[in-house]
C-alpha positions in Angstrom: -0.4 -0.2 0.2 1.7 3.5 -0.5 2.0 5.3 2.0 2.7 9.2 2.6 5.9 8.1 4.0 6.5 6.8 0.5 6.2 10.4 -1.2 8.7 13.0 -0.4 7.0 16.0 0.4 8.5 19.4 -0.8 7.7 23.1 -0.1 8.3 24.4 -4.0 5.4 22.6 -4.7 2.1 24.9 -4.7 0.3 23.9 -1.5 -2.9 21.6 -2.7 -0.5 20.1 -5.5 -2.2 16.3 -6.7 0.3 14.4 -6.1 -0.7 11.1 -6.8 -4.5 9.1 -6.6 -5.6 5.6 -6.8 -9.1 4.6 -7.0 -11.1 4.2 -3.2 -12.6 0.6 -2.4 -16.1 0.1 -3.5 -16.9 -0.8 0.2 -15.9 2.7 1.2 -18.1 4.7 -1.3 -20.9 6.5 0.0 -24.5 6.3 -1.8 -25.4 8.4 -5.5 -20.9 8.1 -6.1 -20.0 7.7 -9.4 -16.5 8.4 -9.2 -14.0 8.4 -5.9 -10.3 8.5 -5.3 -7.7 7.6 -2.7 -5.4 10.9 -3.1 -1.9 12.2 -1.2 -1.7 16.4 -1.8 1.1 19.1 -1.1 0.1 20.4 2.4 1.2 22.5 4.9 2.6 20.8 8.0 1.3 24.0 10.9 4.8 24.4 12.2 5.2 25.7 8.0 6.9 22.5 7.4 5.9 20.6 4.1 3.3 17.8 3.7 2.1 15.4 2.3 -1.6 15.0 3.7 -3.9 12.2 2.4 -7.6 12.3 1.9 -10.8 10.8 -0.2 -12.8 12.4 -2.7 -16.2 11.2 -4.3 -17.5 13.1 -7.7 -21.3 12.5 -7.5 -24.0 10.4 -10.5 -24.2 11.5 -13.9 -23.0 14.7 -16.1 -21.5 17.6 -14.0 -23.1 21.7 -14.4 -21.6 23.6 -17.3 -19.6 25.8 -15.0 -17.8 22.3 -13.3 -19.1 20.3 -10.1 -19.5 22.5 -7.2 -17.3 21.4 -4.2 -17.9 20.5 -0.4 -14.8 20.1 2.2 -16.0 17.7 4.5 -14.4 18.2 7.6 -14.9 14.4 9.4 -15.9 13.8 13.2 -12.8 12.7 15.5 -12.2 8.7 14.2 -9.2 8.6 16.8 -5.3 10.0 16.5 -4.0 6.9 15.1 -3.0 6.5 10.8 -5.5 3.6 10.8 -7.8 5.2 11.6 -7.8 7.6 9.0 -11.0 7.9 6.5 -9.2 7.3 3.4 -8.1 3.7 5.2 -10.7 3.4 7.4 -13.6 4.4 5.3 -16.2 6.6 6.7 -18.8 6.0 9.7 -21.9 4.8 8.2 -23.5 8.0 9.8 -20.8 10.4 7.6 -21.3 8.2 4.8 -25.3 8.9 4.6 -24.0 12.5 5.2 -22.1 13.0 2.1 -24.0 10.7 0.2 -26.4 13.9 0.7 -24.5 16.0 -0.7 -23.2 13.5 -3.8 -26.9 13.3 -4.7 -27.7 17.5 -4.3 -24.9 17.5 -6.6 -21.5 18.1 -4.8 -18.3 16.6 -5.5 -17.1 16.1 -1.9 -13.8 16.3 -0.3 -12.8 14.6 2.7 -9.0 15.2 4.0 -7.3 12.9 6.5 -6.0 16.1 8.7 -2.1 15.9 8.4 -1.1 13.1 10.6 -3.6 11.1 10.0 -2.2 8.4 7.5 1.0 10.7 7.3 3.9 11.3 9.0 3.7 13.0 12.7 1.3 13.4 15.4 -1.9 14.6 14.1 -2.8 18.2 16.5 -6.0 17.1 17.8 -8.1 19.7 18.6 -5.3 22.4 16.5 -8.1 23.7 14.3 -5.6 26.0 12.3 -3.1 23.0 12.0 -6.4 21.3 10.2 -7.9 24.4 8.2 -5.5 24.6 5.6 -6.4 21.1 5.0 -9.4 21.2 4.4 -9.4 24.0 1.9 -5.9 22.0 -0.2 -7.8 19.1 -0.5 -10.3 21.2 -2.6 -7.8 22.7 -4.9 -6.2 19.2 -5.4 -9.3 17.9 -6.1 -9.3 20.0 -9.6 -6.2 18.0 -10.7 -8.1 14.7 -10.7 -9.5 15.5 -14.8 -12.8 16.2 -13.3 -15.0 19.4 -14.5 -14.7 21.1 -11.1 -16.1 24.5 -10.1 -14.7 26.7 -8.3 -17.5 27.1 -5.8 -17.4 25.9 -2.6 -17.9 25.5 1.3 -16.6 24.4 4.3 -18.7 21.4 6.0 -17.8 19.9 9.6 -18.8 17.5 12.0 -17.6 18.1 15.6 -14.0 18.2 15.7 -14.3 18.5 11.5 -17.1 21.5 13.0 -14.4 23.6 14.7 -12.1 22.6 12.1 -14.6 23.9 9.3 -14.8 27.4 11.4 -10.9 28.0 11.3 -11.4 27.1 8.0 -14.3 30.2 7.3 -11.8 32.4 9.1 -9.1 32.4 6.5 -10.2 30.5 3.3 -11.5 33.8 1.0 -7.4 35.1 1.8 -5.6 31.5 1.6 -7.2 30.5 -1.4 -7.8 33.3 -3.1 -8.4 31.6 -6.7 -11.2 29.4 -5.2 -14.8 31.3 -5.2 -15.0 30.0 -1.2 -19.1 30.6 -0.1 -19.3 29.4 3.5 -19.2 27.5 6.4 -21.7 24.9 7.6 -20.4 23.8 11.6 -22.6 20.5 13.2 -22.2 20.2 16.4 -19.0 21.9 16.7 -17.0 22.1 19.8 -16.6 25.7 20.2 -15.9 27.5 23.6 -13.8 24.8 24.3 -12.9 26.0 27.9 -16.5 26.4 28.6 -17.4 22.9 27.7 -15.0 21.5 29.8 -15.8 23.2 32.9 -19.7 21.9 32.5 -18.1 18.7 31.9 -15.8 18.2 34.6 -17.3 19.7 36.9 -18.4 17.3 39.5 -16.8 13.5 40.2 -20.3 11.8 39.3 -20.3 13.3 35.9 -19.9 11.0 33.1 -16.6 11.1 31.1 -18.0 12.2 27.3 -16.0 10.5 24.6 -14.1 13.2 23.0 -12.0 13.7 26.6 -9.7 10.7 26.2 -8.7 12.0 22.5 -8.7 16.2 23.6 -6.2 15.4 26.0 -4.0 12.2 24.2 -3.9 15.1 21.9 -2.3 17.5 24.6 0.2 15.3 25.7 1.3 14.7 22.6 1.0 17.8 21.0 1.8 20.6 23.8 2.8 18.6 26.8 0.2 18.5 29.0 1.6 16.4 31.9 -1.1 14.1 32.3 0.3 11.8 34.8 0.5 14.6 37.6 -3.2 14.1 38.0 -4.9 11.6 36.3 -5.4 8.0 37.9 -3.7 4.6 36.7 -6.7 3.9 34.7 -7.1 7.6 33.1 -3.3 7.2 31.5 -4.1 3.8 30.6 -7.3 5.4 28.9 -5.1 8.0 27.1 -3.1 5.1 26.1 -5.8 3.4 24.6 -6.9 6.7 22.5 -3.5 7.7 21.0 -4.0 4.0 18.8 -8.2 2.9 19.3 -10.8 4.2 17.3 -14.4 5.9 17.9 -16.0 2.7 18.7 -13.6 1.2 21.0 -13.5 4.8 22.9 -17.1 4.8 23.0 -16.7 1.5 25.2 -14.4 2.6 27.1 -15.6 5.1 28.9 -19.3 3.9 28.8 -19.5 3.4 32.6 -16.4 5.6 33.6 -16.9 9.2 35.4 -14.4 12.2 36.2 -13.3 10.4 39.3 -12.6 7.3 37.7 -10.0 9.0 35.5 -9.2 12.2 37.6 -10.1 14.7 35.5 -12.5 16.5 38.1 -12.4 19.9 38.2 -10.4 19.9 35.2 -9.5 23.7 33.8 -8.1 24.7 37.7 -5.5 22.0 36.2 -1.7 24.4 36.1 -1.6 25.0 32.3 -5.0 23.6 31.3 -6.9 26.7 31.1 -4.3 28.3 28.8 -4.2 25.1 26.3 -7.9 25.0 26.1 -8.4 28.6 25.3 -5.6 27.7 22.7 -7.9 26.1 21.0 -10.6 28.1 21.2 -12.5 29.7 17.8 -11.8 33.5 18.0 -14.9 35.2 17.9 -14.2 37.0 14.8 -15.8 38.4 12.0 -16.2 36.2 9.2 -16.5 37.5 5.4 -18.8 34.8 4.3 -22.2 33.0 6.2 -22.0 30.5 8.4 -24.2 27.7 9.4 -24.0 26.7 13.1 -26.7 23.6 14.1 -26.6 21.6 17.4 -28.8 19.6 19.2 -30.7 19.5 22.3 -29.9 16.0 24.0 -26.4 16.1 22.7 -24.3 14.6 25.4 -21.2 15.7 23.8 -21.9 19.4 23.5 -23.7 21.7 25.3 -25.9 23.5 23.6 -25.2 26.5 25.8 -21.7 26.8 24.2 -22.4 26.9 20.8 -25.4 29.8 21.3 -22.8 31.5 23.1 -20.6 31.8 20.1 -23.2 32.6 17.6 -24.4 35.2 19.7 -20.8 36.5 19.8 -19.7 35.9 16.1 -23.1 37.4 15.3 -22.4 40.6 17.0 -18.6 40.6 15.6 -20.8 41.1 12.4 -20.7 37.7 10.8 -23.9 36.6 8.7 -24.5 33.5 11.2 -28.0 31.2 11.5 -28.3 28.8 14.0 -30.4 26.0 13.8 -31.2 24.0 17.3 -32.3 20.8 16.9 -35.2 19.7 19.3 -33.8 15.7 20.4 -31.0 15.3 18.5 -27.3 13.4 20.5 -24.0 14.5 18.9 -24.0 12.0 16.1 -27.5 12.3 14.9 -26.6 16.2 14.3 -25.5 14.3 10.7 -29.1 14.4 9.5 -30.8 16.8 12.0 -30.4 20.0 9.8 -32.2 19.1 6.3 -32.3 23.1 6.0 -28.6 22.8 5.3 -28.4 22.2 1.7 -31.0 24.8 0.9 -28.8 26.7 2.8 -26.3 25.8 0.6 -27.8 25.8 -2.4 -28.9 29.4 -1.7 -25.5 30.6 -1.6 -23.7 28.2 -3.9 -26.2 29.5 -6.7 -25.6 33.6 -5.5 -24.0 35.7 -7.7 -20.4 36.4 -5.9 -20.2 39.6 -4.6 -16.4 40.7 -3.1 -16.7 42.1 0.5 -15.9 45.5 -0.2 -14.1 47.5 2.0 -15.1 49.7 4.7 -14.6 53.3 5.0 -14.0 54.2 9.2 -12.4 56.7 11.1 -11.3 56.6 14.8 -12.2 53.3 17.1 -14.3 52.5 14.0 -11.2 51.8 12.3 -10.0 49.8 15.0 -12.9 48.1 15.4 -13.0 46.0 12.6 -15.9 43.6 13.7 -17.8 46.6 14.2 -19.7 46.0 17.5 -18.7 48.0 19.1 -16.2 46.8 21.5 -12.5 45.3 21.2 -11.5 42.1 22.4 -8.3 40.0 22.1 -10.1 37.7 19.3 -9.8 40.9 17.2 -6.3 40.8 17.1 -6.3 36.8 17.2 -8.1 37.6 13.7 -5.7 40.3 12.6 -2.6 38.2 13.3 -4.3 35.0 11.9 -5.4 36.4 8.7 -1.8 38.2 8.3 0.0 35.3 8.2 -2.2 33.2 6.2 -2.4 36.0 3.6 1.2 36.2 3.4 1.1 32.4 2.9 3.0 31.5 6.2 1.9 28.6 8.0 0.4 29.3 11.4 2.4 27.2 13.3 5.9 28.7 11.7 7.8 30.6 14.1 7.7 33.4 12.5 3.7 32.9 12.0 3.8 32.6 15.9 6.0 35.6 16.3 3.7 37.8 14.6 0.8 36.6 16.6 2.3 36.9 19.4 3.2 40.1 19.0 -1.0 41.1 18.2 -1.5 39.1 21.7 1.1 41.3 23.1 -0.1 44.8 21.2 -3.9 44.1 22.6 -2.8 43.4 26.1 -0.8 46.6 26.3 -3.8 48.2 24.9 -6.4 46.5 27.5 -3.7 47.4 30.5 -4.0 51.4 29.7 -7.9 51.3 28.1 -9.9 48.8 30.2 -10.8 50.4 32.9 -13.5 48.2 34.5 -11.3 44.6 33.4 -14.2 43.4 31.4 -11.4 42.1 28.7 -13.1 44.6 26.1 -12.1 47.8 25.1 -15.3 50.3 25.0 -14.8 53.0 22.1 -15.6 55.5 25.1 -12.7 53.8 27.0 -10.7 53.7 23.9 -11.2 57.6 24.1 -10.6 58.2 27.5 -7.1 56.5 26.8 -6.0 58.5 24.0 -6.7 62.3 26.1 -5.2 60.5 29.2 -2.1 58.4 28.0 1.2 59.4 29.1 3.7 56.7 28.3 4.6 56.3 24.5 7.8 54.9 25.9 6.7 51.7 27.4 3.6 51.8 24.8 6.7 51.6 22.0 8.5 48.4 24.0 5.0 46.8 24.4 4.7 47.4 20.0 8.4 46.6 19.7 7.8 42.4 19.0 5.0 43.5 16.8 7.1 45.0 14.4 10.2 43.0 14.8 8.0 39.8 14.1 6.0 41.7 11.0 10.0 42.5 9.7 11.2 39.2 10.0 7.6 37.3 8.1 8.8 39.4 4.8 12.7 39.7 5.1 13.6 37.1 2.8 17.1 37.7 2.2 17.6 38.4 6.7 19.0 41.5 6.4 16.8 43.3 9.3 15.0 45.0 7.4 12.9 46.0 4.9 13.7 46.9 1.1 10.7 47.6 -1.5 10.1 44.3 -3.4 9.8 42.3 0.2 7.1 45.2 1.3 5.4 44.9 -2.0 5.9 41.2 -1.4 4.1 41.5 1.7 1.4 44.3 0.9 0.0 42.4 -2.0 -0.3 39.4 -0.3 -2.9 41.7 2.2 -5.2 42.5 -0.9 -2.9 45.6 -2.0 -2.0 46.9 -5.0 1.7 47.4 -6.0 0.9 50.6 -7.0 -0.7 51.0 -3.1 1.9 48.7 -1.6 4.8 51.2 -3.1 2.9 54.1 -1.6 2.8 53.3 1.5 6.5 51.8 1.2 7.7 55.1 0.6 5.6 56.8 3.8 6.9 54.4 6.1 10.5 55.3 4.7 10.2 58.3 6.8 14.5 58.1 6.7 15.1 57.5 3.0 17.6 54.6 3.5 14.8 52.8 0.8 14.3 50.3 3.4 12.1 50.0 6.6 13.2 49.3 10.2 11.7 48.2 12.8 11.9 51.5 14.4 9.5 53.0 11.3 7.0 50.2 11.5 7.1 51.0 15.8 6.3 54.4 14.8 3.4 54.0 11.8 1.7 51.6 14.5 1.7 53.6 17.8 0.7 56.6 15.5 -2.3 54.7 14.3 -3.1 53.0 17.3 -3.2 56.0 18.6 -5.0 57.9 16.2 -7.0 55.8 13.8 -7.4 57.2 10.6 -8.1 55.2 7.5 -4.8 57.1 5.7 -2.1 56.3 8.3 0.4 54.4 6.8 -0.4 51.7 9.6 -3.5 51.0 8.4 -2.8 48.1 6.5 -1.2 45.5 9.5 -5.2 46.1 10.9 -7.1 44.4 8.0 -8.3 46.0 4.7 -9.9 49.3 5.1 -9.7 51.4 2.5 
């Protein structure tokens, strides 16, 4: 059998390049499949390394429309952490196969990535939505290389773990793959607000252990160094060892009679380092540039409906076109067939004329408040950083990308320390204006800005001389949707010492000047999104 280990990843190949394909066994094919392939395609690891990722592609029966088959990129739910649980090797579960069959019957080509680390070298970064998001996009690119007529129009659809991945995809897809025509996100039973979910599910000794908790803890132990031996019982440790190689069916039976007390997970969030790790797994409550459909069940034992409702309210307030469906009586797996409205919702968006997002014209606080919800939060800055590095083509977990994203977080914390007077983790327009009229520590603010400025320089400094020359800056700005003419004009304004380079000090000045007087004509405005 061919595996990803026999195929050599090459970062010189464009992400999404089809590397190899073979027919899938008939037993792996959902109903209404005309052709089915197991494919290997060029991916980008979370850390920026080149990776070969595998997956499945299902083509509907019959002839494609004139423009080609529209695409559903399906992000699958938890299957396990080992290679043998990958859908292209083990096949989709029966509920997921029936779900994929619905899309095929409706006339969509369906791609199903295995995610990096499943059927490919290295650990699977379970519940790292950023690591999965580019896999969900790149398999759509790869499907265009199979010889079928395929439309550029596509949506991301995900269930459970895959719903989490699909939402991360929705945050970055338009900028990551501008040659495709992304139309929106459907997330079924997505574990959003993970800290809230874990708080609810591990509050009591007697509470039953949920299916995904062993996988979550095993994944955090493998990819983030969580010291589970410090708090889990011997039974709990054996459960995690089982989760590292067993499929979902086995874990389902293993947890059937276990409680938090049995495995040592009562009050899990209070353990040192846990809350930060869970927060890193959250989907940012930021504005999505394409519509989102969320669906959750009232009888879901894995995903509390309250978590989805809270997330939906937050992204709606952030300006997202969001619809939430509450499915009465539906349990977790039942969500795969409990939202028939999703077919009509996707069809409506697939058939609508493509309308590019119109840049917004704002001034003052409204220019920083890109979501338009009336306040600034850390999620705004998380989204700024994630979109910048992925628009530039940098993997979200590479050292340079992590430095940029940490720089945006540092800027948020600096502004919050000065302006968030009631310490509610958000800055209102009133608080912002008070800060502008009373600020006095420009030197301290500059020190807080320095990590972001330096990280942005490092991101685009291809010759590693510590500054950005004109072409390096133009490459960065054109990735952020500016024209070459706009980028040249910005370079000239940022280059205050006329050295034909942009230094860290010049970028610090631009960021500070924009934060203290946010107007669209300031040369630092581009760091906060395409606004004019």
